[in-house]
C-alpha positions in Angstrom: 18.9 -69.8 1.8 20.9 -69.8 5.2 20.0 -68.4 8.3 20.8 -67.3 11.8 18.8 -67.3 14.5 20.2 -64.8 16.8 18.0 -65.0 19.8 16.9 -68.7 20.6 16.7 -70.6 24.3 17.9 -73.8 23.1 18.0 -75.3 26.5 14.3 -75.2 26.4 14.1 -77.1 23.1 14.6 -80.8 21.8 17.2 -82.6 19.4 14.3 -82.7 17.0 14.4 -79.0 16.7 17.9 -78.7 16.0 17.2 -81.4 13.4 14.5 -79.2 11.9 16.2 -76.0 12.0 19.1 -77.6 10.3 17.0 -79.0 7.6 15.3 -75.5 7.2 18.7 -74.0 6.8 19.5 -72.3 10.0 23.5 -72.8 10.3 24.3 -70.8 13.8 21.8 -69.8 16.7 22.8 -67.1 19.9 21.1 -68.2 23.3 20.9 -65.5 25.5 20.9 -66.2 29.3 17.6 -65.9 30.4 14.6 -66.4 33.0 13.8 -69.8 33.0 10.2 -69.6 34.1 10.8 -70.1 38.1 12.6 -67.7 39.7 16.5 -69.3 41.1 17.4 -68.9 44.7 21.1 -69.6 44.4 24.1 -68.3 42.8 25.0 -71.8 42.1 22.1 -72.4 39.7 23.3 -69.6 37.7 26.9 -70.7 37.4 25.5 -74.2 36.0 23.4 -72.7 34.0 25.9 -70.5 32.0 28.2 -73.6 32.5 25.4 -75.2 30.0 25.2 -72.2 27.8 29.1 -72.3 27.1 29.8 -76.1 27.7 27.0 -79.0 26.8 24.4 -76.7 25.0 27.1 -75.6 22.4 28.5 -79.5 22.0 24.7 -80.8 21.5 23.8 -78.4 18.9 27.2 -79.3 17.0 25.9 -82.8 16.8 23.2 -81.4 14.5 25.2 -79.1 12.5 24.6 -75.9 14.1 27.1 -73.7 15.4 26.1 -72.3 18.9 26.7 -69.0 20.9 25.6 -67.3 23.5 24.8 -64.3 25.8 25.9 -63.8 29.8 23.9 -61.8 32.0 21.7 -61.2 34.4 18.2 -60.9 33.1 16.0 -58.0 34.3 13.4 -60.2 36.2 15.9 -61.9 38.6 17.6 -58.6 38.9 15.0 -57.9 41.5 16.4 -60.2 44.3 19.2 -57.9 44.9 20.7 -60.5 47.6 21.3 -62.7 44.7 22.1 -60.4 41.9 25.0 -59.4 43.9 26.3 -62.7 43.6 25.6 -63.3 40.2 27.2 -60.3 39.0 30.4 -61.5 40.8 30.3 -64.6 38.5 29.6 -62.6 35.4 33.1 -61.6 34.6 34.3 -65.6 34.9 32.3 -66.1 32.0 31.9 -63.0 30.0 35.3 -63.9 27.9 34.7 -67.6 27.6 34.7 -69.2 23.8 31.6 -68.5 21.9 30.2 -65.7 24.1 29.1 -62.9 21.8 27.6 -60.3 24.4 26.3 -59.6 27.6 22.7 -60.0 27.7 19.9 -60.3 27.5 19.5 -57.1 29.8 17.3 -54.3 30.5 13.9 -53.7 32.1 10.9 -55.8 32.9 9.0 -53.8 35.5 11.4 -50.7 35.4 12.6 -51.0 39.0 15.4 -49.3 40.8 16.9 -52.7 41.1 16.6 -53.4 37.4 18.0 -50.1 36.5 21.0 -50.6 38.7 21.8 -53.8 37.3 21.2 -52.7 33.9 24.4 -50.1 34.3 26.4 -52.5 35.9 26.1 -54.7 33.1 26.5 -52.1 30.4 30.0 -51.3 32.3 30.5 -54.9 32.2 30.1 -55.5 28.5 32.6 -52.2 28.1 34.9 -53.6 30.4 34.9 -57.1 27.9 34.5 -54.9 24.5 31.3 -57.0 24.1 28.3 -56.1 22.3 24.8 -55.6 24.5 21.7 -57.6 24.0 18.9 -55.4 25.3 15.2 -56.9 26.6 12.5 -54.4 26.2 9.8 -54.5 28.7 6.6 -56.3 27.8 4.6 -54.0 29.5 4.9 -50.1 28.8 7.4 -51.0 26.1 7.5 -47.9 24.4 8.7 -46.0 27.6 11.0 -48.7 28.3 12.9 -48.7 25.2 13.3 -45.1 25.2 14.2 -45.2 28.6 17.1 -48.3 27.7 18.6 -46.4 24.8 18.6 -43.0 27.3 20.6 -45.0 30.0 22.9 -46.8 27.1 23.7 -43.1 26.1 24.6 -42.1 29.7 27.1 -45.1 29.8 28.7 -44.0 26.6 28.4 -47.2 24.6 28.0 -46.9 20.6 24.9 -47.8 19.2 26.6 -50.1 16.4 27.4 -52.2 20.0 24.1 -52.8 21.1 21.1 -54.8 19.7 18.0 -53.7 21.0 15.4 -56.5 20.7 11.4 -57.4 21.0 10.7 -54.1 18.9 7.2 -53.8 17.6 5.6 -51.4 15.2 5.7 -48.9 18.1 9.4 -48.9 19.0 10.8 -49.5 15.4 11.4 -45.9 14.3 12.8 -44.8 18.0 15.6 -47.3 17.7 16.4 -47.2 14.4 16.5 -43.5 14.6 19.0 -43.2 17.4 21.2 -45.9 15.4 20.9 -49.4 17.3 20.7 -52.6 16.1 16.6 -53.2 15.9 15.7 -56.8 16.3 12.1 -58.3 16.3 10.7 -61.5 17.8 8.5 -63.9 15.8 6.9 -65.3 18.6 3.3 -66.3 18.5 0.3 -64.4 20.2 2.4 -61.8 22.3 5.1 -60.5 20.2 5.5 -59.9 16.7 4.0 -62.2 13.8 5.7 -62.8 10.6 2.9 -60.9 8.6 3.6 -57.7 10.6 7.4 -58.4 10.2 7.1 -58.5 6.3 5.1 -54.8 6.8 7.8 -53.6 9.1 10.6 -54.7 6.2 8.4 -52.7 3.5 8.6 -49.7 5.9 11.9 -49.7 6.8 13.9 -51.6 4.9 16.6 -53.9 6.3 19.3 -51.6 7.2 20.1 -52.8 11.0 16.7 -55.1 11.3 17.2 -58.3 12.5 14.6 -61.1 12.9 14.8 -64.0 15.6 12.6 -66.5 17.3 13.0 -65.9 21.3 11.7 -69.5 21.0 11.5 -71.1 24.4 9.7 -73.1 26.7 6.7 -71.4 25.8 4.4 -71.1 22.9 7.0 -70.7 20.4 8.3 -71.8 17.0 12.3 -72.3 16.5 11.6 -72.1 12.5 10.0 -68.9 12.9 13.3 -67.0 11.1 13.1 -69.8 8.1 9.4 -69.1 8.0 9.3 -65.1 8.0 11.8 -65.6 5.4 10.0 -67.3 2.9 6.9 -64.9 3.7 9.0 -62.1 2.8 10.6 -63.5 -0.5 6.4 -64.3 -1.3 5.3 -61.0 -0.4 7.9 -59.4 -2.8 10.8 -58.1 -0.7 14.1 -58.6 -2.3 16.3 -61.4 -1.5 19.0 -59.2 -0.4 17.0 -57.8 2.2 15.7 -61.1 3.5 19.4 -62.2 3.8 20.2 -59.0 5.6 17.5 -59.6 7.8 17.7 -63.0 8.6 21.3 -63.3 8.4 23.8 -60.8 7.5 22.9 -58.2 10.1 23.2 -60.6 13.0 26.2 -61.8 11.6 27.6 -58.1 11.6 26.1 -57.1 15.0 27.5 -60.0 16.9 30.9 -60.8 15.0 32.3 -57.5 17.1 32.4 -59.8 19.8 35.5 -61.4 18.0 33.9 -65.1 18.8 31.6 -65.1 16.1 33.1 -65.8 12.4 31.1 -67.0 8.9 33.8 -69.5 8.6 32.6 -71.5 11.3 30.1 -72.9 9.9 30.8 -72.7 6.0 33.2 -75.2 5.7 32.1 -79.2 5.9 31.1 -80.5 9.0 31.6 -84.4 9.7 29.5 -85.6 13.0 29.9 -88.7 14.6 27.3 -88.6 17.4 28.9 -91.2 19.9 31.6 -88.5 20.4 31.3 -87.4 24.1 31.4 -84.1 26.0 32.1 -84.7 29.7 31.3 -88.2 29.6 28.5 -88.1 27.9 26.8 -88.2 24.1 23.5 -86.8 22.5 22.7 -90.5 22.0 20.2 -92.4 24.3 20.4 -95.9 23.4 20.3 -95.1 19.5 22.8 -96.2 16.9 25.6 -93.7 16.3 25.5 -92.1 12.8 28.3 -90.3 11.2 26.5 -87.2 9.6 28.3 -85.3 6.8 27.2 -81.7 6.4 28.7 -79.9 3.1 30.5 -76.7 2.8 27.9 -73.8 2.3 27.7 -71.0 -0.3 26.4 -68.0 1.2 24.5 -65.8 -1.5 24.6 -62.3 -0.5 
C-alpha cells in the first residue's frame, strides 16, 4: 500500500526519516507552518521559514522520492504577539499562491485568547480570498469546547465544511466534527494525542468517511512512520483495505486537491533522482558519493 502523511513537520526531521518513510510506502507529505518550539521575534524569521517550506524542504523531499506540499499560516500560539502577528499577516498573501501550497494552516486556537480569535478569523478570510482549504489546529487544553468554537467561527465566515480539515481530534470531538460535515483528522502521536490502538477503534466506530490519519511528527517525541504503522494495525484488526486506503491516503488527497495544487499524477510516474542535483547551490549530499535512484511507477489500488 501507499500512503500520504498530511500533517508532518519535516524541517524537524532527518534525511534518514525521508528514506524510511519512502521505504514504508509514503509517497507524499503535507507540512503545515507551525510553532518551532521557541517564539520568533521578527517577521523576517517567518519569511525565511515560509521560504524554506516552499523551497528547500520541497526539494529535499524530492531527493528521497517523496512529493512535498505545505500549508501557510500564523499558528495560534504566536498569534498572541499582536505586534508581530500584524507583520506576519502582511507576509501570508505573498506565499499563499506559491506552488505546492495546499491550504491556509495550521490555524485556530491554543489558549482561546482574543488575539488568537482575531487572527483565526483573518486567516479564514484569507483562505476564502485564495480559494484554499483550511487546516485547523484544535487546542490541547479544553479541546472539546475549543473544537466546537472553531466550527462555530468557521460557519460564521461561511466557509464550506468540505474545504476544512479539523485536526488533532480524539474520541471526545470526533462525532461533533463528523456530524457537522468537516474532514476529521487524527494525529497518531505517542503519549499526548491519539495512539494507533485508539485510532483503530475510532475507524471501527465511525467508518472511513471524511476521516484522515496523520503523524504530526516534529521536534518532539514523535514517529514519522505513524501512518503506515496505523494502517498495518488496522488491517491486522480486520478493518477493510478500502477503509485503510481512504483514511491513510485517499481522503487527504481529496481534501487538499481542492487547492488545485495537489494531484495524484505528481507521484505516480517514475521518478529519477540524481542526488548531486542542486537547489540554490546546495544538494542533500555532505561529502557522500552521489547516487542515481529510480523510483518506479506506482499503481494505486483503490
